[in-house]
ROLO-48840 format. One record per residue (C-alpha): residue in three letters; x, z negated, y negated. Coordinates in nm, 4 decimals. Layout:
N
{rest ala	c1 X	c3 Z	c2 Y}
...
This chain:
243
{rest met	c1 -0.0067	c3 -6.7138	c2 -20.9396}
{rest glu	c1 -0.2750	c3 -6.7244	c2 -20.6708}
{rest arg	c1 -0.4871	c3 -6.4134	c2 -20.6162}
{rest phe	c1 -0.8304	c3 -6.3990	c2 -20.4568}
{rest val	c1 -0.9058	c3 -6.0448	c2 -20.3389}
{rest asp	c1 -1.2240	c3 -5.9388	c2 -20.1578}
{rest arg	c1 -1.3269	c3 -6.3004	c2 -20.1165}
{rest asp	c1 -1.6796	c3 -6.4385	c2 -20.1196}
{rest leu	c1 -1.6639	c3 -6.7396	c2 -20.3507}
{rest ser	c1 -2.0409	c3 -6.7571	c2 -20.4053}
{rest gly	c1 -2.1462	c3 -7.1110	c2 -20.4828}
{rest ala	c1 -1.7865	c3 -7.2303	c2 -20.5321}
{rest glu	c1 -1.7222	c3 -7.5148	c2 -20.7737}
{rest phe	c1 -1.4092	c3 -7.5442	c2 -20.9848}
{rest arg	c1 -1.3824	c3 -7.8960	c2 -21.1250}
{rest glu	c1 -1.1066	c3 -8.0286	c2 -21.3520}
{rest val	c1 -0.8969	c3 -7.7170	c2 -21.2913}
{rest leu	c1 -0.6717	c3 -7.5153	c2 -21.5209}
{rest leu	c1 -0.7871	c3 -7.1544	c2 -21.5527}
{rest asp	c1 -0.5823	c3 -7.0611	c2 -21.8609}
{rest gly	c1 -0.5005	c3 -6.6909	c2 -21.8436}
{rest ala	c1 -0.7193	c3 -6.6338	c2 -21.5374}
{rest arg	c1 -0.8649	c3 -6.2847	c2 -21.4872}
{rest phe	c1 -1.1890	c3 -6.1906	c2 -21.3102}
{rest val	c1 -1.1830	c3 -5.8173	c2 -21.2350}
{rest gly	c1 -1.4714	c3 -5.6357	c2 -21.0688}
{rest ala	c1 -1.6366	c3 -5.9694	c2 -20.9983}
{rest ser	c1 -2.0078	c3 -6.0213	c2 -20.9447}
{rest met	c1 -2.0997	c3 -6.3207	c2 -21.1621}
{rest leu	c1 -2.4774	c3 -6.3514	c2 -21.1427}
{rest gly	c1 -2.6047	c3 -6.6968	c2 -21.2341}
{rest val	c1 -2.2580	c3 -6.8332	c2 -21.3170}
{rest thr	c1 -2.2457	c3 -7.1599	c2 -21.5138}
{rest ile	c1 -1.9438	c3 -7.2622	c2 -21.7199}
{rest glu	c1 -1.9235	c3 -7.6110	c2 -21.8717}
{rest ser	c1 -1.6075	c3 -7.6659	c2 -22.0741}
{rest his	c1 -1.5041	c3 -7.8156	c2 -22.4061}
{rest asn	c1 -1.2041	c3 -7.5810	c2 -22.4232}
{rest ile	c1 -1.2948	c3 -7.2112	c2 -22.3967}
{rest gly	c1 -1.0789	c3 -7.0525	c2 -22.6658}
{rest gly	c1 -1.0211	c3 -6.6813	c2 -22.6099}
{rest leu	c1 -1.2840	c3 -6.6346	c2 -22.3382}
{rest thr	c1 -1.3252	c3 -6.2565	c2 -22.3151}
{rest ile	c1 -1.6030	c3 -6.0823	c2 -22.1235}
{rest asn	c1 -1.5898	c3 -5.7017	c2 -22.0938}
{rest gly	c1 -1.3587	c3 -5.6805	c2 -22.3909}
{rest val	c1 -1.5642	c3 -5.9137	c2 -22.6120}
{rest asn	c1 -1.4228	c3 -6.2515	c2 -22.7110}
{rest val	c1 -1.7341	c3 -6.4652	c2 -22.6676}
{rest ala	c1 -1.5829	c3 -6.8069	c2 -22.7438}
{rest gly	c1 -1.6730	c3 -6.7804	c2 -23.1111}
{rest tyr	c1 -2.0320	c3 -6.6849	c2 -23.0289}
{rest val	c1 -2.0656	c3 -6.9868	c2 -22.8014}
{rest glu	c1 -1.9260	c3 -7.2253	c2 -23.0632}
{rest ala	c1 -2.1464	c3 -7.0766	c2 -23.3360}
{rest glu	c1 -2.4580	c3 -7.1118	c2 -23.1205}
{rest leu	c1 -2.3736	c3 -7.4729	c2 -23.0348}
{rest asp	c1 -2.3291	c3 -7.5438	c2 -23.4065}
{rest arg	c1 -2.6632	c3 -7.3788	c2 -23.4807}
{rest arg	c1 -2.8394	c3 -7.5920	c2 -23.2209}
{rest his	c1 -2.6479	c3 -7.9073	c2 -23.3089}
{rest pro	c1 -2.5617	c3 -7.9151	c2 -23.6819}
{rest glu	c1 -2.3916	c3 -8.2533	c2 -23.6434}
{rest arg	c1 -2.1041	c3 -8.0817	c2 -23.4595}
{rest arg	c1 -1.9738	c3 -7.9243	c2 -23.7800}
{rest leu	c1 -1.9907	c3 -8.2593	c2 -23.9569}
{rest leu	c1 -1.8047	c3 -8.4357	c2 -23.6764}
{rest arg	c1 -1.5194	c3 -8.1832	c2 -23.7011}
{rest ser	c1 -1.4891	c3 -8.2251	c2 -24.0760}
{rest gly	c1 -1.1926	c3 -8.3837	c2 -24.2457}
{rest asp	c1 -1.4259	c3 -8.4974	c2 -24.5239}
{rest leu	c1 -1.5116	c3 -8.8637	c2 -24.4685}
{rest asp	c1 -1.8621	c3 -8.8348	c2 -24.6142}
{rest glu	c1 -1.9474	c3 -8.5511	c2 -24.3773}
{rest leu	c1 -1.7941	c3 -8.7375	c2 -24.0858}
{rest arg	c1 -1.9996	c3 -9.0476	c2 -24.1673}
{rest glu	c1 -2.3185	c3 -8.8419	c2 -24.1698}
{rest gly	c1 -2.2299	c3 -8.6701	c2 -23.8439}
{rest trp	c1 -2.1604	c3 -9.0076	c2 -23.6807}
{rest arg	c1 -2.4955	c3 -9.1399	c2 -23.8041}
{rest leu	c1 -2.6836	c3 -8.8415	c2 -23.6599}
{rest leu	c1 -2.4944	c3 -8.8664	c2 -23.3312}
{rest gln	c1 -2.5805	c3 -9.2348	c2 -23.2916}
{rest gln	c1 -2.9465	c3 -9.1584	c2 -23.3593}
{rest gln	c1 -2.9377	c3 -8.9185	c2 -23.0644}
{rest trp	c1 -2.7662	c3 -9.1731	c2 -22.8429}
{rest thr	c1 -3.0299	c3 -9.4334	c2 -22.9376}
{rest ala	c1 -3.3061	c3 -9.1937	c2 -22.8319}
{rest thr	c1 -3.1240	c3 -9.1192	c2 -22.5070}
{rest ile	c1 -3.0831	c3 -9.4880	c2 -22.4224}
{rest glu	c1 -3.4541	c3 -9.5417	c2 -22.4913}
{rest arg	c1 -3.5209	c3 -9.2557	c2 -22.2496}
{rest leu	c1 -3.3137	c3 -9.4341	c2 -21.9845}
{rest arg	c1 -3.4991	c3 -9.7611	c2 -22.0378}
{rest arg	c1 -3.8364	c3 -9.5953	c2 -21.9790}
{rest thr	c1 -3.7388	c3 -9.5299	c2 -21.6155}
{rest pro	c1 -3.5608	c3 -9.8288	c2 -21.4588}
{rest gly	c1 -3.2783	c3 -9.7147	c2 -21.2335}
{rest leu	c1 -3.2403	c3 -9.3786	c2 -21.4068}
{rest glu	c1 -2.9131	c3 -9.4972	c2 -21.5583}
{rest arg	c1 -2.7556	c3 -9.5043	c2 -21.2089}
{rest arg	c1 -2.8707	c3 -9.1640	c2 -21.0915}
{rest ser	c1 -2.6418	c3 -8.8639	c2 -21.0904}
{rest val	c1 -2.6648	c3 -8.4949	c2 -21.0126}
{rest asn	c1 -2.4096	c3 -8.2370	c2 -20.8996}
{rest asp	c1 -2.1412	c3 -8.5040	c2 -20.8482}
{rest glu	c1 -2.1375	c3 -8.5831	c2 -21.2205}
{rest trp	c1 -2.1147	c3 -8.9316	c2 -21.3659}
{rest ser	c1 -2.4382	c3 -9.1250	c2 -21.3872}
{rest pro	c1 -2.5475	c3 -9.2246	c2 -21.7396}
{rest ile	c1 -2.4120	c3 -9.5779	c2 -21.6971}
{rest glu	c1 -2.0775	c3 -9.4410	c2 -21.5791}
{rest thr	c1 -2.0725	c3 -9.2103	c2 -21.8808}
{rest leu	c1 -2.1360	c3 -9.5035	c2 -22.1146}
{rest arg	c1 -1.8561	c3 -9.6955	c2 -21.9453}
{rest his	c1 -1.6233	c3 -9.3996	c2 -21.9953}
{rest leu	c1 -1.7084	c3 -9.4032	c2 -22.3654}
{rest leu	c1 -1.6010	c3 -9.7689	c2 -22.3767}
{rest phe	c1 -1.2620	c3 -9.6584	c2 -22.2477}
{rest ala	c1 -1.2445	c3 -9.3624	c2 -22.4880}
{rest his	c1 -1.3131	c3 -9.5960	c2 -22.7806}
{rest asp	c1 -1.0538	c3 -9.8494	c2 -22.6695}
{rest ala	c1 -0.7937	c3 -9.5775	c2 -22.6181}
{rest trp	c1 -0.8439	c3 -9.3630	c2 -22.9260}
{rest phe	c1 -0.9845	c3 -9.6040	c2 -23.1836}
{rest arg	c1 -0.8407	c3 -9.9441	c2 -23.0976}
{rest arg	c1 -0.5079	c3 -9.8165	c2 -22.9692}
{rest gly	c1 -0.4737	c3 -9.4732	c2 -23.1272}
{rest ala	c1 -0.5986	c3 -9.5577	c2 -23.4769}
{rest leu	c1 -0.5624	c3 -9.9359	c2 -23.5105}
{rest gly	c1 -0.2437	c3 -9.9748	c2 -23.3088}
{rest gln	c1 -0.3621	c3 -10.2324	c2 -23.0555}
{rest glu	c1 -0.1195	c3 -10.1873	c2 -22.7675}
{rest thr	c1 -0.3441	c3 -10.2549	c2 -22.4643}
{rest pro	c1 -0.7054	c3 -10.2913	c2 -22.5823}
{rest tyr	c1 -0.8772	c3 -10.1605	c2 -22.2683}
{rest gly	c1 -1.1902	c3 -10.3540	c2 -22.1735}
{rest ala	c1 -1.2532	c3 -10.4328	c2 -21.8072}
{rest leu	c1 -1.5740	c3 -10.2243	c2 -21.7869}
{rest gly	c1 -1.4164	c3 -9.9008	c2 -21.9084}
{rest ile	c1 -1.3799	c3 -9.5976	c2 -21.6840}
{rest pro	c1 -1.0958	c3 -9.3557	c2 -21.7657}
{rest gly	c1 -1.1162	c3 -8.9837	c2 -21.7067}
{rest ser	c1 -1.0556	c3 -8.8640	c2 -21.3522}
{rest trp	c1 -0.7218	c3 -8.7162	c2 -21.4606}
{rest leu	c1 -0.5860	c3 -9.0679	c2 -21.5279}
{rest glu	c1 -0.5260	c3 -9.1544	c2 -21.1651}
{rest pro	c1 -0.4781	c3 -9.5176	c2 -21.0578}
{rest gly	c1 -0.1119	c3 -9.6119	c2 -21.0707}
{rest his	c1 -0.0265	c3 -9.3535	c2 -21.3364}
{rest leu	c1 -0.0347	c3 -9.6102	c2 -21.6164}
{rest pro	c1 -0.0109	c3 -9.9680	c2 -21.4820}
{rest glu	c1 -0.0697	c3 -10.1086	c2 -21.8312}
{rest val	c1 -0.4156	c3 -9.9506	c2 -21.8236}
{rest asp	c1 -0.4953	c3 -10.0321	c2 -21.4607}
{rest ala	c1 -0.4179	c3 -10.4017	c2 -21.5107}
{rest arg	c1 -0.6998	c3 -10.4359	c2 -21.7646}
{rest leu	c1 -0.9718	c3 -10.2363	c2 -21.5885}
{rest asp	c1 -1.1992	c3 -10.3808	c2 -21.3210}
{rest ala	c1 -1.2299	c3 -10.1128	c2 -21.0547}
{rest asp	c1 -1.4969	c3 -10.3180	c2 -20.8745}
{rest ala	c1 -1.7141	c3 -10.3846	c2 -21.1780}
{rest asp	c1 -2.0856	c3 -10.3122	c2 -21.1377}
{rest pro	c1 -2.2366	c3 -10.4061	c2 -21.4750}
{rest thr	c1 -2.5977	c3 -10.3790	c2 -21.5764}
{rest leu	c1 -2.7085	c3 -10.1366	c2 -21.8443}
{rest asp	c1 -2.7577	c3 -10.4256	c2 -22.0859}
{rest glu	c1 -2.4036	c3 -10.5517	c2 -22.0251}
{rest val	c1 -2.2589	c3 -10.2077	c2 -22.0953}
{rest leu	c1 -2.4752	c3 -10.1575	c2 -22.4030}
{rest ala	c1 -2.3722	c3 -10.4921	c2 -22.5493}
{rest gln	c1 -2.0102	c3 -10.3817	c2 -22.5421}
{rest arg	c1 -2.1033	c3 -10.0361	c2 -22.6643}
{rest arg	c1 -2.2798	c3 -10.1778	c2 -22.9719}
{rest glu	c1 -1.9654	c3 -10.3669	c2 -23.0638}
{rest arg	c1 -1.7541	c3 -10.0533	c2 -23.0442}
{rest val	c1 -2.0011	c3 -9.8304	c2 -23.2286}
{rest asp	c1 -2.0109	c3 -10.0880	c2 -23.5082}
{rest glu	c1 -1.6304	c3 -10.0849	c2 -23.5297}
{rest val	c1 -1.6231	c3 -9.7089	c2 -23.5907}
{rest thr	c1 -1.9159	c3 -9.7301	c2 -23.8333}
{rest val	c1 -1.7384	c3 -9.9947	c2 -24.0425}
{rest trp	c1 -1.4094	c3 -9.8038	c2 -24.0364}
{rest leu	c1 -1.5780	c3 -9.4832	c2 -24.1532}
{rest arg	c1 -1.7692	c3 -9.6757	c2 -24.4205}
{rest asp	c1 -1.4595	c3 -9.8369	c2 -24.5666}
{rest ala	c1 -1.1872	c3 -9.5781	c2 -24.5044}
{rest thr	c1 -1.0242	c3 -9.3970	c2 -24.7931}
{rest pro	c1 -0.8687	c3 -9.0493	c2 -24.7693}
{rest glu	c1 -0.5270	c3 -9.2173	c2 -24.7906}
{rest gln	c1 -0.6040	c3 -9.4408	c2 -24.4931}
{rest gly	c1 -0.7283	c3 -9.1459	c2 -24.2938}
{rest ala	c1 -0.4140	c3 -8.9451	c2 -24.3653}
{rest ala	c1 -0.1823	c3 -9.2324	c2 -24.2706}
{rest pro	c1 0.0251	c3 -9.1808	c2 -23.9538}
{rest arg	c1 -0.0837	c3 -9.3580	c2 -23.6396}
{rest pro	c1 0.0669	c3 -9.7041	c2 -23.5938}
{rest asp	c1 0.3852	c3 -9.7427	c2 -23.3912}
{rest leu	c1 0.3210	c3 -9.8183	c2 -23.0240}
{rest thr	c1 0.5719	c3 -9.9512	c2 -22.7739}
{rest thr	c1 0.3728	c3 -9.9757	c2 -22.4497}
{rest asn	c1 0.3227	c3 -9.6838	c2 -22.2143}
{rest gly	c1 -0.0548	c3 -9.6753	c2 -22.2451}
{rest trp	c1 -0.3135	c3 -9.4115	c2 -22.3236}
{rest pro	c1 -0.2998	c3 -9.2239	c2 -22.5503}
{rest pro	c1 0.0784	c3 -9.1895	c2 -22.5775}
{rest his	c1 0.2444	c3 -9.2624	c2 -22.9086}
{rest gln	c1 0.1936	c3 -8.9600	c2 -23.1337}
{rest pro	c1 0.3199	c3 -9.0431	c2 -23.4839}
{rest glu	c1 0.2798	c3 -8.6829	c2 -23.5970}
{rest tyr	c1 -0.1001	c3 -8.7227	c2 -23.5909}
{rest ser	c1 -0.2995	c3 -8.9141	c2 -23.8498}
{rest ala	c1 -0.5213	c3 -9.2155	c2 -23.8032}
{rest leu	c1 -0.8262	c3 -9.0021	c2 -23.8846}
{rest glu	c1 -0.7340	c3 -8.7524	c2 -23.6126}
{rest ala	c1 -0.7302	c3 -9.0383	c2 -23.3617}
{rest val	c1 -1.0650	c3 -9.1717	c2 -23.4850}
{rest lys	c1 -1.2256	c3 -8.8270	c2 -23.4605}
{rest val	c1 -1.1562	c3 -8.8113	c2 -23.0872}
{rest val	c1 -1.4239	c3 -9.0809	c2 -23.0414}
{rest pro	c1 -1.7177	c3 -8.8814	c2 -23.1876}
{rest glu	c1 -1.5930	c3 -8.5710	c2 -23.0060}
{rest glu	c1 -1.6030	c3 -8.7611	c2 -22.6756}
{rest glu	c1 -1.9425	c3 -8.9065	c2 -22.7664}
{rest trp	c1 -2.0903	c3 -8.5665	c2 -22.8506}
{rest trp	c1 -1.9740	c3 -8.3932	c2 -22.5343}
{rest his	c1 -2.0817	c3 -8.6753	c2 -22.3071}
{rest leu	c1 -2.4207	c3 -8.6916	c2 -22.4760}
{rest his	c1 -2.4490	c3 -8.3182	c2 -22.4065}
{rest tyr	c1 -2.3638	c3 -8.3724	c2 -22.0399}
{rest thr	c1 -2.5976	c3 -8.6706	c2 -22.0084}
{rest leu	c1 -2.8962	c3 -8.4847	c2 -22.1528}
{rest arg	c1 -2.8218	c3 -8.1858	c2 -21.9315}
{rest asp	c1 -2.8217	c3 -8.4051	c2 -21.6203}
{rest leu	c1 -3.1281	c3 -8.6080	c2 -21.7208}
{rest asp	c1 -3.3228	c3 -8.2843	c2 -21.7593}
{rest leu	c1 -3.2126	c3 -8.1774	c2 -21.4104}
{rest ile	c1 -3.3012	c3 -8.5138	c2 -21.2560}
{rest glu	c1 -3.6446	c3 -8.5251	c2 -21.4188}
{rest ala	c1 -3.7138	c3 -8.1641	c2 -21.3162}
{rest gln	c1 -3.6342	c3 -8.2582	c2 -20.9548}
{rest asp	c1 -3.8768	c3 -8.5478	c2 -20.9768}
{rest asp	c1 -4.1674	c3 -8.3373	c2 -21.1016}
């Protein structure tokens, strides 16, 4: 365990770090920002605030509850609402040429985010739910935790030098969104509860037969929701800077 005592960490940034079980005692935390999709058990001055945060996000974004649901009808509706928001966001990008390549605070640009969602779809829907061994499209960008060389089967299918246009990325995105839409439209509860297909290659995600096909599919809307949240956050910051 590393301890920081009487240290001035003002303005520090902690990115892609594990802080499970961390304690902040006697700390001044004015203006602190926390962005995380995994904040279970976050306690401030004896109050577990994680539930308050999740409840407020659900209040602001009712589609979140639908996207978590195991009921296929609710999941279909949540997916529809989520795609409406993505459509509006893409229209926002198109109104300002070049905006799709701008970034703030070392985050992904919108086009990089869309490319990451291509990878997330290929990994969790095509591989995780449908059982395609190595479905990764060349334009996809994996998460930063999947370092080059960690999974050669993935690296071999990605183009690290790719520099696609927004239209090229969106054409591939439409294909993938349609795949999930059709699957949700046609899936039965029995199909959703079926175990994931057997996988033999060492790709991403790893073979997890204990999880159902529906659980793999639901990772895609979860990824889409969080990255829409991040994209809108950053677009607001960029446009505020430009004013």
